C-alpha positions as CSV (number, residue, x, y, z in Angstrom):
1,X,-66.5,-16.6,36.7
2,X,-66.0,-13.6,34.4
3,X,-63.7,-11.9,37.2
4,X,-61.2,-15.0,37.5
5,X,-59.5,-14.3,33.9
6,X,-58.2,-10.8,33.9
7,X,-57.4,-9.7,30.2
8,X,-54.7,-7.9,29.6
9,X,-55.0,-4.2,28.4
10,X,-52.4,-4.9,25.7
11,X,-54.2,-7.4,24.2
12,X,-55.0,-5.7,20.9
13,X,-51.3,-5.4,20.5
14,X,-51.4,-9.2,19.5
15,X,-52.9,-8.8,16.3
16,X,-49.3,-7.1,15.0
17,X,-47.0,-9.9,16.3
18,X,-46.7,-13.3,17.2
19,X,-44.9,-12.9,20.3
20,X,-46.6,-14.0,23.5
21,X,-47.7,-10.5,24.8
22,X,-51.0,-9.5,26.1
23,X,-52.0,-13.3,27.6
24,X,-54.1,-11.9,30.6
25,X,-53.9,-13.8,33.9
26,X,-55.9,-16.1,35.9
27,X,-54.6,-15.3,39.7
28,X,-51.2,-15.0,39.5
29,X,-50.8,-17.6,36.5
30,X,-51.2,-17.8,32.8
31,X,-54.7,-18.4,31.7
32,X,-54.8,-22.5,30.6
33,X,-55.4,-21.7,27.1
34,X,-51.8,-19.6,27.1
35,X,-50.0,-22.3,28.8
36,X,-51.6,-25.0,26.5
37,X,-50.3,-22.7,23.6
38,X,-47.0,-22.4,24.9
39,X,-46.6,-26.2,25.5
40,X,-47.7,-26.9,21.7
41,X,-45.2,-24.4,20.7
42,X,-42.5,-26.0,22.4
43,X,-43.4,-29.6,21.1
44,X,-43.4,-28.4,17.5
45,X,-39.8,-26.5,18.1
46,X,-38.7,-30.0,19.6
47,X,-39.9,-32.0,16.8
48,X,-38.7,-29.9,14.1
49,X,-34.9,-30.4,15.6
50,X,-35.4,-33.9,15.6
51,X,-37.1,-34.6,12.7
52,X,-35.2,-36.4,9.5
53,X,-35.5,-34.6,6.1
54,X,-37.2,-36.3,3.7
55,X,-34.5,-36.0,1.0
56,X,-36.3,-38.4,-1.7
57,X,-39.3,-36.0,-1.9
58,X,-37.2,-33.0,-2.0
59,X,-35.2,-34.3,-4.9
60,X,-38.2,-35.4,-6.6
61,X,-39.5,-31.9,-6.4
62,X,-36.4,-30.5,-7.7
63,X,-36.2,-32.6,-10.4
64,X,-39.3,-32.1,-11.5
65,X,-38.4,-28.2,-11.5
66,X,-35.9,-29.3,-14.1
67,X,-33.1,-29.2,-11.6
68,X,-30.3,-31.7,-11.4
69,X,-29.2,-33.1,-7.6
70,X,-26.4,-34.8,-5.6
71,X,-27.4,-36.4,-2.5
72,X,-25.0,-36.1,0.3
73,X,-24.3,-36.5,3.9
74,X,-22.0,-35.1,6.5
75,X,-19.9,-36.9,8.8
76,X,-22.3,-37.2,11.3
77,X,-23.9,-40.4,10.9
78,X,-27.3,-39.7,12.4
79,X,-29.5,-37.0,14.4
80,X,-28.0,-37.8,17.6
81,X,-24.6,-37.5,16.7
82,X,-25.1,-34.3,14.5
83,X,-26.7,-32.4,17.6
84,X,-23.8,-33.4,20.0
85,X,-21.4,-32.9,17.4
86,X,-21.5,-29.6,15.3
87,X,-18.2,-30.3,14.1
88,X,-18.9,-33.3,12.1
89,X,-22.0,-31.4,10.4
90,X,-19.3,-29.0,8.8
91,X,-17.7,-31.9,6.9
92,X,-18.8,-34.1,4.4
93,X,-19.0,-38.0,4.8
94,X,-16.2,-40.1,2.6
95,X,-18.9,-41.4,0.4
96,X,-20.2,-37.7,-0.4
97,X,-16.6,-36.7,-1.0
98,X,-16.1,-39.8,-3.5
99,X,-19.2,-38.8,-5.2
100,X,-18.0,-34.8,-5.6
101,X,-14.5,-36.1,-6.6
102,X,-16.0,-38.5,-9.4
103,X,-17.5,-35.0,-11.3
104,X,-15.9,-33.9,-14.1
105,X,-16.5,-30.1,-14.1
106,X,-16.3,-29.1,-17.7
107,X,-17.1,-25.3,-17.1
108,X,-16.7,-23.3,-13.6
109,X,-20.2,-22.7,-12.7
110,X,-21.1,-19.5,-10.8
111,X,-23.3,-20.8,-8.3
112,X,-23.5,-23.9,-6.3
113,X,-26.6,-24.2,-4.2
114,X,-26.8,-26.4,-1.2
115,X,-30.1,-27.5,0.7
116,X,-29.2,-28.6,4.4
117,X,-31.4,-29.8,7.0
118,X,-29.7,-27.6,9.6
119,X,-32.3,-27.6,12.9
120,X,-35.1,-27.9,11.2
121,X,-35.9,-30.2,8.2
122,X,-39.6,-28.9,8.1
123,X,-38.1,-25.2,7.0
124,X,-36.5,-26.5,3.9
125,X,-39.1,-29.1,2.8
126,X,-41.6,-26.1,2.9
127,X,-39.6,-23.0,1.4
128,X,-36.8,-24.4,-0.3
129,X,-38.4,-25.1,-3.8
130,X,-40.4,-21.7,-3.5
131,X,-37.3,-19.7,-2.7
132,X,-35.3,-21.3,-5.7
133,X,-38.2,-21.0,-8.3
134,X,-38.5,-17.1,-7.2
135,X,-34.9,-17.0,-7.8
136,X,-34.0,-18.5,-10.9
137,X,-35.7,-16.0,-13.0
138,X,-34.1,-13.1,-11.4
139,X,-30.7,-14.2,-11.8
140,X,-31.2,-15.0,-15.7
141,X,-29.6,-17.1,-18.4
142,X,-26.1,-15.7,-17.7
143,X,-25.4,-17.7,-14.4
144,X,-24.4,-21.1,-14.6
145,X,-25.6,-23.5,-11.8
146,X,-23.7,-26.6,-10.5
147,X,-26.4,-29.7,-9.6
148,X,-28.3,-28.6,-6.3
149,X,-26.8,-30.5,-3.4
150,X,-29.2,-31.8,-0.9
151,X,-27.2,-32.5,2.4
152,X,-28.2,-34.3,5.4
153,X,-27.1,-33.9,9.1
154,X,-25.5,-30.5,7.8
155,X,-24.4,-27.2,9.2
156,X,-23.7,-24.0,7.6
157,X,-20.0,-24.4,6.8
158,X,-20.7,-27.8,4.9
159,X,-21.3,-25.6,1.8
160,X,-17.2,-24.5,1.8
161,X,-16.1,-28.2,0.7
162,X,-19.2,-29.0,-1.4
163,X,-18.7,-25.4,-3.1
164,X,-14.8,-26.2,-3.6
165,X,-15.5,-29.2,-5.0
166,X,-18.1,-28.2,-7.7
167,X,-15.1,-25.2,-8.5
168,X,-18.1,-22.8,-7.8
169,X,-17.4,-19.1,-7.7
170,X,-20.1,-18.7,-5.0
171,X,-22.2,-21.0,-2.5
172,X,-25.6,-20.5,-1.3
173,X,-26.8,-22.7,1.6
174,X,-30.4,-22.9,2.1
175,X,-30.9,-24.2,5.5
176,X,-33.5,-24.8,8.4
177,X,-32.7,-22.4,11.5
178,X,-32.9,-23.1,15.0
179,X,-36.7,-23.2,15.6
180,X,-38.1,-20.8,18.2
181,X,-41.5,-20.8,19.9
182,X,-43.6,-19.2,17.2
183,X,-41.3,-20.3,14.4
184,X,-40.6,-24.0,13.9
185,X,-40.2,-23.8,10.0
186,X,-37.9,-20.9,9.6
187,X,-35.3,-21.0,7.0
188,X,-31.6,-19.2,6.8
189,X,-29.7,-18.3,3.4
190,X,-25.9,-18.1,3.9
191,X,-23.8,-16.9,0.8
192,X,-19.9,-17.2,0.6
193,X,-17.8,-15.9,-2.3
194,X,-14.7,-18.7,-3.2
195,X,-16.1,-21.4,-0.8
196,X,-13.2,-23.5,0.8
197,X,-12.9,-25.1,4.0
198,X,-11.7,-22.8,6.9
199,X,-14.2,-19.8,5.6
200,X,-15.4,-18.0,8.6
201,X,-18.9,-16.6,9.5
202,X,-17.7,-13.0,8.9
203,X,-16.9,-14.1,5.1
204,X,-20.8,-14.7,4.8
205,X,-23.6,-12.8,4.0
206,X,-27.1,-13.9,5.8
207,X,-30.7,-14.0,5.0
208,X,-32.7,-15.1,8.0
209,X,-36.4,-16.2,8.7
210,X,-37.3,-16.7,5.5
211,X,-41.1,-18.2,5.8
212,X,-44.6,-16.6,5.0
213,X,-45.0,-15.4,8.5
214,X,-41.4,-13.7,8.4
215,X,-39.6,-12.9,5.1
216,X,-41.4,-14.3,2.0
217,X,-39.3,-16.5,-0.4
218,X,-40.0,-14.0,-3.1
219,X,-38.5,-11.0,-1.0
220,X,-35.7,-13.3,0.4
221,X,-35.0,-14.4,-3.3
222,X,-34.8,-10.7,-4.5
223,X,-32.5,-10.0,-1.7
224,X,-30.3,-12.9,-2.3
225,X,-30.0,-12.2,-6.0
226,X,-28.6,-8.6,-5.5
227,X,-26.0,-10.1,-3.0
228,X,-25.1,-12.6,-5.9
229,X,-25.1,-10.2,-8.5
230,X,-22.8,-7.8,-6.1
231,X,-20.6,-10.4,-5.0
232,X,-19.7,-11.8,-8.4
233,X,-18.5,-8.3,-9.4
234,X,-16.7,-7.4,-6.5
235,X,-15.6,-10.9,-5.5
236,X,-16.7,-10.6,-1.9
237,X,-19.1,-11.8,0.8
238,X,-19.4,-11.2,4.4
239,X,-18.4,-7.9,6.2
240,X,-16.9,-6.7,3.0
241,X,-20.5,-6.7,1.2
242,X,-23.2,-4.9,2.7
243,X,-26.7,-5.6,1.8
244,X,-28.0,-2.6,0.1
245,X,-31.0,-4.1,-1.7
246,X,-33.6,-2.4,0.0
247,X,-32.0,0.9,-0.9
248,X,-31.3,0.1,-4.4
249,X,-35.3,-1.0,-4.7
250,X,-36.1,2.3,-3.4
251,X,-33.9,4.3,-5.7
252,X,-35.4,2.2,-8.8
253,X,-38.8,3.0,-7.4
254,X,-38.3,6.9,-7.4
255,X,-36.5,7.3,-10.5
């Protein structure tokens, strides 16, 4: 029976990556264990896409951390509509628009933070709060924050009308990324200067794969803090703002 399963000579490389390499074979097929692991990963990815955000628990955790929150919703009324109509996920529904319009903005905030479910509510449930807690001390007291908006059935561009309504200089959207077969809980971070409807992706900076197995929340927060500080000085984001945070940290270490 030991000759039935043929190990792959690349098997030792698997300790360095979650990618499906070095699986071996049984005859002309995958081993049963590898096939079952693939089926499990596929099911986890599907579950992540269809999972509803527990916004009440997330809001409670953010409130406990001392952050005011806003409960917002896109124009996609349910998950099925959201998945079939990406355009509706980029716009606010009437109630949310009214909530934001009723707010009295006394001082222009520097930063509006949006936590959006995206294609993996699991990602923001797990990583949004650790990420925000890592970011706050890096920015310091000279940054004025708007209330944290929790947006359901949301796409990245929903940050534009939210940021505009809150009169924020910058909007940062934390959003669940499309699940992969080894990462059902990956969070993305999108930064936009002077948010308003009509902004395009080229006007945003993106930090991807935020999770302990990818880019840790602490490392991602450090990168975002650099981008935010540079964006506020230069008054641009996107292709006009190259992420040079790694080279900056290297120069500091050498000095």
